[in-house]
N, C-alpha and C positions, 0 to 999 in steps of 0.2 A: 811445361805446366804439369804438375803432379797432383795427386789427390789430396795432398797435405798442404798445398800452398794457398795463400790468401787469394791469388788470382783465380784459382780453380773454383773456390766457393762463390766468387762473384760471377764467374762464367756459368756455374751450375744454377744459380738463382735466376739469372736472365733467361737461360735456356728453358728451365722448368716453367717459368711464368709464361713465356711465349708459347710453349708446347701445349699448355692446357688453357690458353686464352679462349674465352667463350666464342663459339661460332666457327672455330677453325675446323676444316675438314681433315679427314685422315690423310689425304694427299699432301696437304700443307704441313701437317704434323710431321710426316715422313721427310719432307724437304727441309724443314727446320732442323730435324735431328741429324740429317746427313750434313747440312751446312755447319752446324755447331760442332760435329765430330771432326770435320775437316779443319775448322779453326783450332780446335783442341790439339790436333796432331801437328799443325803448322806453327803453333805458338812460338816455339823456341828455334825451329829450323825450317822455315817456309819452303826452301828449295827441295826438300825431301818429299813434299806433297806431290810433286810430279810423278814420282815412281809409284806412289800409292794409287794415284788416279789411273796410271797405266795398267797396273795390276787389276784394278777394279773393272776397267773397260775390257781387258782381255778376258777376264772370267765371265763378265756379263754377256759379251757378244758370243763367245764360244759356247756358253751354256744355253743361250737362246737358240743358237743354231742346232745344238744337239737335241733340244726338245722339239724342234720343228722338222728336222730331217729324219726320215725313216730308213734311208739306205744304210745298211750295216757298215759297209766299207768306209763310207764318208764319215759316219759317226765315229768310227775307230780312229780315222786320221785326225779329226778335229779334237777328240778327247786326248789322244796321245800327244799330238802336237801342242795343245794348250798346256798339258801337264809338264812336258819337257821344257817348254818356254818358261813356265813358272819356276821349275827347278833350276833352270839356267840363270834366272834373275837372282834367286836365292844363292846359288853357288858363286856367281860373280861378285856380288856385293858382300857376301859374308865370308866366303872361303878363298877368294882370289889371292889375297895376300898370304894366307897359310900355305896354299899349294905352291905358290911361287917360291916362297922361302924353302919349302921342303924339297921341291923338285929341282930348282935352279940354284938357290942359295943367294943370300944377300951379297951385294957388292960386285956381281959379275957384269951386269948390264944396268948401269945407273938409271938410264932413261926408262927402261921397262920397270925397274924396281920402284922408281918414283911413282909410276903410273899405278901399279898394282897395290903397293903399300899405302898409297894416298887416297884410295877409294873410301869414302866415309861409310860407316855401317848405319843404315837407316834403322831408327828405333822401331822395334816391334815387327821387323820384316819376317822373322820366323813364324810369328802368329798369323799375320794377314796372308802370307803365301799359303800356309796350311789351310786357312779358310777357303781361299780360292781353289785349291786342289780338291778340297772336300766338295765344293759346289760342282765342279766338272765331273768328279767321280760319281756323285749321287745322281746327277741327271743322266749320265751315260748308263748307269746300272738300272735306271728306272725307279730308283728309290726316292726321287724327288721330281715331281712334274709341275710344270707351269700351268696355270689356268688358261684355257683357250682364249679368253678375252684379253689377256695381258699382252700388251704391245711391247716392242723393243725398248722404247723410252721408259715405260713403266717398270720393266724388268731391270733396266740399268739403274734406276733409282733405288729399287729394292736391293739390288746387288751392292750398290754403294753403301747402304745401311749395314748390310751383312759384313762388308769388308771393313768399314771405318767406324762402326758403333763404338763410341769413345770409352764406355766402361770396360770393354774387353780388348780394345785395339792394341794396347801396348804389351800386355802380358796375360791375355786370356781371361777366363777359361776358354779353351778352344771349343767352338760350337759347330756342330755339323749342320750343313745347309738344310737337310730335311727336318731338323728340329727348330731352326730359326725362322725360316720363311713363313710357315703357317702362323707365326705370331705377329706378322706385319699387318695389323688391323688398326682401325681408329681406336684411340685410347681415351678413357674418361678418368677424370680426377677421382671420382668415387670408386674406381676400380683398383686403386693402389692398395697393395697388401702392406699396410703400415707396420704390422708386426714383423714381417720379413725384412722390411727396410731398416727398421730401428735395431733389430737384433743383429743383422749383418753388418751395418755400419758401425755400431758401437763396439762390437767384438773385434771387427776388422781394424778400426783405428786404435783400439787398445793394444792389440797384438803388435801392430807396426810401431806406434809411437812410444809405448811404454816398454814393451818387451824387446822387440827387435832392435830399435834404435839405441836403447841402453846397453844391450849386449854387444852391439857393434863397437861401442867405445872400448869395451874390455877386450874384444877379440882382435883389435888392432895389433896387440902384442904377438899375434900369430905370424905376422909378416917377417920376412928375412930383413935384417939379421937379428931381430929382437929375440926370436925363439932360441937362438944358439946358447945363450946363458940362462934361459929360463928354467926353473925347477921342474922336474918331470911331472910332479903332481899338478902344478899349475898348467903345464902344456896339455895334459890329459883333460883337465877341467875346462880349459878354453876350447878344446875340440868338442866336448859335450855342449858347451855354451854355443858354439857356432852351429851345431846340429839343431839346437833349439831356436837359434836366431834365424836360420834360413827357413825353418818351418813357420815361425811366427811372421816373418817378412812376407813370404809368398802366400801363406794361408790368409794373412791379413789383407793382402791385395785382392785375393780372390773373393773374400767376403765383401770388401768394398765394391768390387765390380758387380757382384750379385745384388747388393743393396741399391746401388746407383741405377742398375738396369731395371730393378723393380719400381723405382720412382717413375720410370717412363713406360711401365706396363709390360716389360719383357722379363722372362725367366731364363737365367743362364744356368748351366749345369753345375752341380756341386763338384768341387775340385779336390777335396780332402775328406777323409773319413778316419781320423785318428790313426795315421800310418805307423806311429811308433809303438803300437801294441800288436803289430803284425807278428805272427809266429812262423812265417816263412817268407822268402823273397817274392814268391808268387802273390802272396797275400799283401805284401808291402805295395806292389805295383797295382793292386786292386784298390788301394787306399791313398796312395800318393799321386798327385797330379793326375787325377783320374781322367780328365779330358784328353790329356796327351796319351795316356795309356790306351784309351779307347781308340784314339785316332791311329796310333801305331798298329794296334791290333787289326782294325778294319781296313786300313789302306796300305799296310806293309806286311804284317805277319801272315794274315790270311791269304793275300795274293801270292806270297812266297810258298804257300802250301801248308802253313800252320803246323799242326801236329798230325797230319793225315798222310804223310809220305815217309813214314819210318822213323825210327828213333834217332839215327844220325842226322837226318834231314831236319828233324825237330830241333835238335841241339844247335845245328848250324843256323837255323832260322832265328832262334832265340839270341844267339850271339850277334848275328847281323843286325837285328832290330835294335838291340841295346847299344851296339857300337855306333850305329847311325843316330840313335836317339841321344847318345852322349855328344856326338859332333853337332847335332841340332842345337844343343845348348850354347855352343860357342866355338869359334874358330881357333881352337888351341888343342894340342894333343893331350893335355891334361883332361879335357872333357871326354876325349875318346877313351882314355884309360878308365875314367869313372864309369863310362858305359860298358867297357869290357869287364870291369869287376862285377857289375850287376848281371851281365850276360853270362859270365862263367858261373856265378852263384846260382842263377836260375837253372842252368843246365846241370850243374852238379847235384842240386837238391832234387831235381825232377824224378829220378828213379826211386827216391826214398820217400816221396810224399805219401805213398800208400803203405809204407812200412810202419812198424810198431811205434817207433819214436815219434813220428809226425801224427799218428792217429791217437796217441795217448792223450786223453782229455784231462788227466790229472793236473792240478794247479802247478806242481813242481815242474812237470814236463813242459807245459805251455810257457811258464816263466823262463825256463832255460832256453827254449826256442826263441822267445822274444828278446832275451838278452843277447843271444848269438846274432840275430838279425840286426838289432839296434847297433851293436858294436861294429859290425862290418859296414853297415850303412853310414855310421858316423865317421869311421876312418875314411871311407870313400869320399866324404864331403871335403876332405883336404884338397882334392883335385879341383874343387870349385873355389875354395878359398885361396889356394896357391896354384895359379894356372901354370906356373913353371913346375912341371911334374917332378923335376929333380929336387926342388925344395920340399915338395910333399913327402918324398921319401926321407930326406934328411930331417924333417920335422919329427917323423916317427922315431928315427934313430936317436935324436937328442932327447926325446921323451923318455926312452928307455935308459939312455946314458946318464941323464941328470935326475934320475928318480930319487937319489939321496941328497939332493941339493936344497933341502929345506921345505917348509910348508908355509907358503904365504897366505895365512888365514884370511886377512881382509879381502884380498882379490878373489880368492876361491869362494868366500861367503857371498860376495856381491854377485858373482856369476850364477851361483846356485840359487840365490834368491830370485833372480830374474828368469831362471829356468822353471821355477815353481808353477807359474801359470800354465806353462806348456804341459807339465806333469799333471796338474789338476784337470786340465781340459781332457787329457787322455784317460783320466780316471773317472770321468763323469758316468760312463756306463756302470761302474761298480757301485755308484751311489745315486742311481737315476731317481729314485723316489725322493731322496733328500733334495737334490737340485731342482726337482720338478715343483717343489712347493712355491706358491706365488710369492710369499714373503721372502724366501731365500733368493729367488731369481731377481726380484726387484732390488734387493740389497746388493747383489752382485753387480747389477747394472749400474747402480748408484756409485759403488766403489770404483768400477771401471771408469766411469765418467769423471769422478774426482781425481783419479790417478792420471787420466789423460790431460786434465787441466794443470795438475800440480807437479807431475813427475815425468813428463815426456822427455825422451832423450834428445841428443843432438840430431836435428833433422838430416836424413840421408836418403839417397835414391833407393828405390826398390831393387833388390838384387836381381830379379828377373827382367829388369829393364835392359840389361846387357844382352839379352838373348833375342 
């Protein structure tokens, strides 16, 4: 079940009606939302629900014990044991096949090969294991405390909602435990922030259905062997188109998640802040997938020492965090290369951030920095689109080799037209007063609604559902 399917809208209507039914208590609301989220997750693949329940029980029981036990050594054993177990679950289901092929190679032991390579990848496992780790880490650090009156069964129900809350279950945004649990209170229909709901859902569905899905049709030509004979100008345009596609797809999902959560009285963190106007790679990661950036910073970069243990250690920490962040996105070495590119870029630019070029506030200087960051970020997206990293390199080679092979105007024009909304969205701060006018905003909403109805692309899965 996806946010764009008919079955989802039926599911949403039934859940919404039951949730706000007159006379229901907060506890019943909570149970309804947990049960509905479980149904949502199990809709297409019920057997994977068992793993999700196991992760929720592990996180719930371990975090309850951490909150109630005061012996430091026992708390350390529980926290580290729980986190290692969660990482083990993630590693086995997501990376077992990758490590088997890398370390042993296919074809040596068919029985083991069949076992490792046949393990299904549970949808959303990267996100809900990160939620569980956040819970254990926050309770262990004392950044999240349970109310004294909360019993184990009540905590397990709340933990169930934190782990399986359907708007964010599959692809985030990643929410820290200390920010989510305080929101678990009885909700009233009158408390719905309808402006947030409508803005988030309308913009989110527009970006996904009109922009991302239409660009997805065009960027199919990036696959091997289609790109081999493609004109260089077209291949470069398609790469820019995919950069806009992945932004529209993931930002669209994040907006839908925020809007759907607001329907039930919950506020999820913003996940994007116009990342393609970033003038440095550090700024890009303050704007792109912000919930993941914050998670990696708080639970990996800072525990590794952050930037407080010398220059070389800082560079090493940046590289480690981005390398692992790349692998988090998928069990393929192409994702690791993508993370490595960003890790190297962050390390290389760091000594120059206080230099004249990066501190120059002139329009030409910032534009040049933005163009540099966007170009490298866009090239790196090839390792998302073509997970066989050798194909990503050959794509770039054919782009340069075929640069004189003509100029396919119709296809280039179509790609650029569907990129325009992404460009316009990033340009909003430059014309904030214009876009803030009530008449302009209403007209834009009406135009987006019209295009959703009349010009939606071929329905496709969200790109981040793979992770």
